[in-house]
C-alpha positions in Angstrom: -40.4 22.2 -63.9 -37.9 23.4 -66.6 -37.0 26.8 -67.9 -38.9 26.6 -71.2 -42.1 25.8 -69.4 -41.8 28.4 -66.6 -42.7 32.1 -67.0 -42.9 35.1 -64.7 -46.7 34.6 -64.6 -46.3 31.1 -63.3 -44.1 32.2 -60.4 -46.3 35.2 -59.4 -48.1 34.7 -56.1 -46.2 31.7 -55.0 -44.2 31.5 -51.7 -41.7 28.9 -52.8 -40.4 27.6 -56.1 -38.7 24.1 -56.1 -36.6 22.9 -59.0 -35.8 19.1 -59.1 -32.9 18.2 -61.3 -32.2 20.4 -64.3 -29.2 22.3 -65.6 -27.4 25.2 -64.0 -28.5 27.4 -66.9 -32.2 26.8 -66.3 -31.8 27.0 -62.5 -30.1 30.4 -62.8 -32.9 31.6 -65.1 -35.7 30.4 -62.7 -33.8 31.9 -59.7 -33.6 35.2 -61.5 -37.4 35.1 -62.2 -37.9 34.6 -58.4 -35.6 37.5 -57.6 -37.5 39.8 -60.0 -40.8 39.3 -58.1 -41.8 41.5 -55.2 -42.1 39.8 -52.8 -39.8 37.2 -54.2 -40.6 33.6 -53.6 -38.0 31.4 -51.9 -36.0 29.3 -54.4 -35.0 25.7 -53.6 -33.1 23.5 -56.0 -32.3 19.8 -55.4 -30.5 17.1 -57.5 -29.1 13.6 -57.1 -26.5 12.0 -59.2 -25.5 8.4 -58.3 -24.2 8.5 -54.7 -24.0 12.3 -54.6 -26.7 14.9 -53.9 -27.1 18.6 -53.8 -29.5 21.2 -52.4 -29.3 25.0 -52.9 -31.4 27.6 -51.2 -32.0 31.3 -52.0 -34.5 32.8 -49.6 -33.8 36.4 -50.6 -31.9 39.4 -49.4 -33.5 39.4 -46.0 -35.1 36.3 -44.6 -36.3 36.4 -41.0 -36.2 33.2 -38.9 -38.6 33.5 -36.0 -37.4 30.3 -34.3 -34.0 29.0 -35.3 -34.2 25.5 -33.8 -37.8 24.8 -33.0 -37.0 23.8 -29.4 -38.6 25.1 -26.3 -36.5 27.9 -24.6 -33.8 26.4 -22.4 -34.0 27.0 -18.7 -31.4 26.6 -15.9 -31.5 26.9 -12.1 -29.2 29.6 -10.9 -27.0 29.1 -7.9 -25.2 32.5 -7.9 -24.7 35.8 -9.8 -21.7 37.9 -8.9 -21.6 41.7 -8.4 -19.3 42.9 -11.2 -19.1 46.1 -13.2 -17.7 44.0 -16.1 -20.9 41.9 -16.2 -22.2 39.5 -13.6 -21.0 35.9 -13.8 -24.0 33.5 -13.7 -23.4 30.1 -12.1 -26.0 27.3 -12.6 -26.5 24.2 -10.6 -24.5 21.1 -11.5 -27.6 19.2 -12.6 -27.4 20.8 -16.0 -24.7 22.6 -18.0 -25.0 25.8 -20.0 -25.7 25.5 -23.7 -25.7 29.1 -24.9 -23.7 31.2 -27.3 -22.2 34.7 -27.0 -24.9 37.2 -28.1 -27.8 35.1 -26.9 -30.5 36.8 -24.8 -31.7 35.5 -21.4 -34.2 36.6 -18.7 -34.2 35.8 -15.0 -37.2 34.8 -12.8 -37.8 33.8 -9.2 -34.6 35.4 -8.1 -33.9 35.6 -4.4 -32.0 38.7 -3.5 -30.7 40.3 -6.7 -34.2 41.3 -7.9 -32.9 43.9 -10.3 -32.0 41.0 -12.7 -35.7 40.5 -13.4 -36.4 43.9 -14.7 -34.9 43.5 -18.2 -33.3 41.1 -20.7 -29.6 40.4 -20.6 -27.1 39.6 -23.4 -24.6 36.7 -22.9 -21.2 38.4 -23.1 -18.8 35.6 -22.5 -18.7 31.8 -21.9 -16.6 30.3 -19.2 -14.3 27.3 -19.6 -16.6 25.8 -17.0 -19.8 24.4 -18.5 -21.7 25.8 -15.5 -20.9 29.5 -15.9 -21.4 32.4 -18.3 -21.0 36.2 -18.1 -23.8 38.6 -18.9 -23.1 42.1 -20.3 -25.1 43.8 -17.5 -23.2 45.8 -14.8 -24.3 44.1 -11.6 -21.9 45.9 -9.3 -24.6 48.0 -7.6 -27.3 45.2 -7.6 -28.5 43.7 -4.4 -26.4 40.7 -3.3 -27.7 37.4 -4.8 -29.6 35.1 -2.4 -30.0 31.4 -2.8 -32.2 30.6 -5.8 -33.4 31.8 -9.2 -33.9 30.7 -12.8 -32.5 31.9 -16.1 -34.3 31.3 -19.4 -33.2 31.7 -23.0 -35.1 34.3 -25.0 -35.5 33.4 -28.6 -35.0 36.4 -30.9 -35.8 36.6 -34.7 -32.7 36.2 -36.8 -32.3 37.8 -40.3 -30.2 35.9 -42.9 -28.9 37.2 -46.2 -28.9 34.8 -49.2 -27.0 35.3 -52.5 -28.6 34.6 -55.9 -27.5 31.3 -57.5 -25.4 32.9 -60.2 -23.2 34.6 -57.5 -23.2 31.7 -55.1 -22.0 29.2 -57.7 -19.2 31.4 -58.8 -17.9 32.2 -55.3 -18.7 28.8 -53.8 -20.8 30.7 -51.1 -21.7 29.1 -47.8 -21.7 25.3 -47.8 -23.3 23.3 -45.0 -21.3 20.2 -43.9 -23.3 17.0 -44.0 -20.7 14.7 -42.6 -18.0 15.9 -40.2 -16.0 12.8 -41.0 -15.6 14.1 -44.6 -14.3 17.6 -43.7 -13.9 19.7 -46.9 -15.5 17.1 -49.2 -18.4 19.5 -49.8 -16.2 22.0 -51.6 -15.0 19.3 -54.1 -18.6 18.2 -54.6 -19.5 21.7 -55.7 -16.7 21.6 -58.2 -17.8 18.2 -59.4 -21.4 19.5 -60.0 -20.1 22.6 -61.7 -17.9 20.5 -64.0 -20.8 18.2 -64.8 -23.0 21.2 -65.7 -20.2 22.5 -68.0 -19.6 19.1 -69.5 -23.3 18.6 -70.2 -23.6 22.0 -72.0 -20.5 21.2 -74.1 -21.9 17.8 -75.1 -25.4 18.8 -76.2 -27.1 17.9 -72.9 -25.4 14.5 -72.4 -24.0 13.6 -69.1 -20.6 11.8 -68.8 -20.9 8.2 -69.9 -21.1 5.5 -67.3 -17.6 4.3 -66.3 -16.0 5.9 -69.3 -12.4 7.0 -68.8 -12.4 9.5 -71.6 -15.3 11.5 -70.1 -13.8 11.1 -66.6 -10.5 12.6 -67.8 -12.4 15.5 -69.2 -14.3 16.0 -66.0 -11.1 15.9 -64.0 -9.6 18.5 -66.3 -12.6 20.8 -65.9 -12.5 20.4 -62.1 -8.8 21.2 -62.0 -9.1 24.3 -64.1 -12.1 25.5 -62.1 -10.2 25.1 -58.8 -7.3 27.0 -60.2 -9.6 29.9 -61.1 -11.0 30.1 -57.6 -9.9 32.8 -55.2 -6.9 31.6 -53.0 -9.0 31.6 -49.8 -11.4 29.0 -51.2 -9.1 27.1 -53.6 -8.6 23.4 -52.7 -5.0 22.6 -51.9 -5.4 19.1 -53.3 -8.1 17.4 -55.5 -9.2 13.8 -54.8 -8.9 12.6 -58.4 -10.5 9.3 -57.7 -13.6 10.9 -56.2 -13.9 13.1 -59.3 -13.7 10.1 -61.5 -16.2 8.2 -59.4 -18.6 11.1 -59.7 -18.2 11.1 -63.5 -18.6 7.3 -63.7 -21.9 7.2 -61.7 -23.6 10.6 -62.4 -26.0 9.0 -64.9 -27.1 6.6 -62.2 -30.0 7.0 -59.8 -30.6 5.3 -56.4 -34.1 5.3 -55.0 -33.0 5.7 -51.4 -31.0 8.8 -52.3 -33.9 10.3 -54.1 -36.2 9.5 -51.2 -33.9 11.0 -48.6 -33.1 14.2 -50.5 -36.7 14.7 -51.5 -37.6 14.6 -47.8 -35.0 17.1 -47.0 -36.2 19.4 -49.8 -39.7 19.3 -48.2 -38.2 20.3 -44.9 -36.6 23.3 -46.5 -40.0 24.3 -48.0 -41.5 24.1 -44.6 -38.8 26.3 -43.2 -39.5 28.8 -46.0 -43.2 28.9 -45.3 -43.2 28.8 -41.5 -40.0 30.9 -40.7 -39.2 28.1 -38.2 -35.9 26.2 -38.1 -32.7 27.4 -39.8 -32.5 26.7 -43.6 -29.4 25.6 -45.4 -27.2 28.6 -46.1 -26.9 28.1 -49.0 -25.4 24.9 -50.4 -25.8 21.4 -49.0 -24.0 18.4 -50.4 -24.2 14.8 -49.4 -22.3 11.7 -50.7 -22.4 8.0 -50.0 -19.3 7.0 -51.9 -18.5 4.3 -49.4 -21.3 2.1 -50.9 -19.5 2.0 -54.3 -18.2 -1.4 -55.3 -14.5 -2.3 -55.4 -12.6 -0.5 -58.1 -11.6 -3.9 -59.6 -15.2 -4.5 -60.6 -15.3 -5.0 -64.4 -16.5 -1.9 -66.3 -19.0 -4.1 -68.2 -20.8 -4.8 -64.9 -22.1 -1.2 -64.9 -23.5 -1.0 -68.4 -27.3 -1.2 -69.0 -29.0 -4.5 -69.7 -32.5 -3.4 -70.5 -33.6 -3.8 -66.9 -35.8 -1.5 -64.7 -32.8 -1.4 -62.4 -30.3 0.0 -65.1 -30.0 3.4 -63.3 -29.0 1.5 -60.1 -26.7 -0.9 -62.0 -24.9 2.2 -63.4 -23.9 3.0 -59.8 -23.6 -0.4 -58.0 -22.9 -2.8 -60.8 -24.7 -6.1 -61.8 -23.1 -8.2 -59.1 -24.3 -6.0 -56.2 -27.7 -5.7 -57.9 -28.1 -9.5 -58.0 -27.1 -9.7 -54.3 -29.8 -7.1 -53.4 -32.4 -9.1 -55.3 -31.5 -12.3 -53.4 -31.8 -10.7 -50.0 -34.3 -11.9 -47.4 -35.3 -9.2 -44.9 -37.8 -8.8 -42.1 -39.5 -5.4 -41.8 -41.1 -4.9 -38.4 -43.7 -2.1 -38.6 -45.7 -0.8 -41.5 -46.3 2.8 -40.3 -44.7 6.0 -41.7 -41.1 4.8 -41.7 -42.2 1.2 -42.7 -44.0 2.5 -45.8 -41.0 4.5 -46.9 -38.6 1.6 -46.4 -40.9 -0.9 -48.2 -41.3 1.5 -51.1 -37.5 1.9 -51.4 -36.9 -1.8 -51.2 -39.4 -2.5 -54.0 -37.8 0.2 -56.2 -34.3 -1.2 -55.5 -35.5 -4.7 -56.4 -34.8 -6.2 -52.9 -36.4 -9.6 -52.7 -37.2 -10.0 -56.4 -34.6 -12.8 -56.9 -35.4 -16.5 -57.0 -34.9 -17.0 -53.3 -35.4 -13.3 -52.2 -38.2 -12.4 -49.8 -39.5 -9.5 -47.7 -41.4 -10.4 -44.6 -43.5 -7.5 -43.1 -45.6 -7.5 -39.9 -47.8 -5.0 -38.2 -50.8 -5.6 -35.9 -52.5 -2.3 -36.5 -55.3 -1.3 -38.9 -55.2 1.9 -40.9 -56.8 4.9 -39.4 -57.8 8.2 -41.1 -55.0 10.1 -39.3 -52.4 7.7 -40.9 -53.2 8.8 -44.4 -51.2 12.0 -44.3 -47.9 10.4 -43.7 -48.2 6.7 -44.5 -48.3 7.1 -48.2 -48.9 3.5 -49.3 -52.5 3.8 -47.9 -55.6 5.5 -49.3 -59.0 6.5 -48.0 -60.4 3.2 -49.2 -57.9 1.3 -47.1 -59.1 2.6 -43.7 -59.8 -0.2 -41.2 -57.7 -2.7 -43.3 -54.5 -4.2 -42.0 -51.4 -2.1 -42.5 -49.1 -4.9 -43.3 -51.4 -6.5 -45.9 -52.3 -3.2 -47.5 -48.6 -2.1 -47.7 -47.6 -5.4 -49.2 -50.3 -5.2 -51.9 -49.3 -1.6 -52.7 -45.7 -2.3 -53.4 -46.7 -5.4 -55.4 -48.4 -2.9 -57.7 -45.3 -0.8 -57.9 -43.0 -3.8 -58.6 -44.9 -7.1 -59.3 -41.6 -9.0 -59.1 -41.2 -8.5 -55.3 -41.7 -11.6 -53.2 -43.4 -10.4 -50.0 -45.2 -12.1 -47.1 -47.4 -10.1 -44.6 -48.3 -10.9 -41.0 -50.5 -9.3 -38.4 -48.5 -10.6 -35.4 -46.6 -8.6 -32.9 -43.0 -9.6 -32.5 -42.5 -10.9 -29.0 -42.4 -14.0 -26.8 -46.1 -14.8 -27.6 -45.2 -15.2 -31.3 -42.0 -17.2 -31.1 -43.9 -20.2 -32.6 -44.0 -18.2 -35.9 -40.9 -16.0 -35.6 -38.8 -18.9 -34.4 -35.1 -19.8 -34.7 -35.6 -21.2 -38.2 -37.4 -18.0 -39.3 -34.5 -15.8 -38.2 -31.9 -18.2 -39.6 -33.5 -17.8 -43.0 -33.0 -14.0 -42.9 -30.2 -11.8 -44.1 -31.2 -9.0 -41.8 -34.0 -7.2 -39.9 -35.3 -3.6 -40.2 -37.3 -2.1 -37.4 -39.9 0.6 -38.0 -41.3 0.6 -34.5 -42.7 3.1 -32.0 -41.7 1.6 -28.7 -38.4 0.6 -27.0 -39.7 -2.7 -25.6 -40.2 -4.2 -29.1 -36.9 -2.8 -30.3 -35.0 -4.5 -27.4 -36.7 -7.8 -28.1 -35.9 -7.8 -31.8 -32.3 -6.7 -31.0 -32.0 -9.6 -28.6 -33.1 -12.0 -31.3 -30.8 -10.5 -33.9 -27.8 -10.7 -31.5 -28.7 -14.4 -30.7 -29.0 -15.3 -34.4 -26.1 -13.1 -35.5 -28.3 -11.0 -37.9 -27.8 -7.3 -38.6 -30.5 -4.9 -37.5 -31.3 -1.5 -38.9 -33.3 0.7 -36.5 -34.9 4.1 -37.1 -37.3 6.5 -35.5 -38.8 10.0 -35.7 -40.1 12.5 -33.2 -41.5 15.7 -34.8 -38.8 17.2 -37.0 -36.2 14.9 -35.5 -35.1 11.5 -36.8 -32.4 8.9 -36.2 -31.0 5.7 -37.7 -28.7 3.1 -36.2 -27.1 0.1 -37.9 -26.3 -2.8 -35.5 -24.1 -5.7 -36.6 -23.5 -8.4 -34.0 -19.8 -8.7 -33.2 -19.0 -5.5 -34.9 -21.1 -2.7 -33.3 -22.8 -2.3 -29.9 -26.2 -3.8 -29.6 -29.3 -1.7 -29.4 
């Protein structure tokens, strides 16, 4: 939604307002509308620009989180608790180490001897250098001597967080979550880049910096430098990575389907947090970048200019040479479930396999069930009891008729080696697994190692997810 189409009446009665893209001016205006309501809806703003992405949350003055991590309360077996006026030292067995923080609350149960511990809750006062000990704030000097056994369990307490409105958070940088610890401090420069882009766009009648244009990049760098100089000393950057600012300017008109998919998914998670009061939301900025995928700086500027293709937004970021390489790829997707549907959609939007010799192979033995519909979005009610692989292939062909795709209903294993044989793997550029069991992953990994093919693996479990890139001879195998 945009500012000119949103009114106070539109926001009234909603729990969350989500803004996708847009300018800083309209975001501030919508955020103010949210703040003026009582109760005020949570405000979530997300945006992607080339290989950079941004999320901002404002969940109000006081937002109560009932369960900060969604995990079951942690439990440890206790081997001893000392009698100490300064607070008893709790020792746990060496089978598991303590994973608590100062201020956490715990309760004891099944205690032999020091039964007084079980009468109340206890605050963690101090953590030991040993991972098997911690001190509670309770005076245990007059308690009965501890016996032999007992259990201590974490008590989850509601946590109240304060959020600043967008106008204040953008001016003072606010709290920024780190997305990649290997890029420490990068998030602060990304905020400056976004602020500079918003200012540039307002000054140029709504136009973003031109793709790989030095004049616009110089102006962006000048804005970033001045903004940084105006910051308070405690948050001012000591040094600005000028090439990163220029790359941001060069590519901010571009769009990458996988970036939009990933950030869209994260935005949905933030909405769930706002509605359920479960899990800790971003406080308040979140920035992500994938600058490592940008092509070599020696790539000719003309390679990034539009050619009237459906992939022009991607070409603006990656260039025509890399786009052509993507189109020529031959990949094998094993699994057409929730992750498989997402991967296949993104590949189709990127143009993977649309080239003359490009190809996507997809296999899945299963048929579509009603319970699949909520998360395997390539499928519809009318597809129930049809093969997943065939249905998914047909769906992406409608999205991008240029995709070359072949579907199978064979499991990947020793029983199908007459189909997925040495010649089949030799014809591939790589394999992506979207499986739900380890046995199949191990088998595919073995084939990829033997054939020297990269394998991309992923998996989900509830609100948790993982990805792993495996390149024979470069990384460890699965």
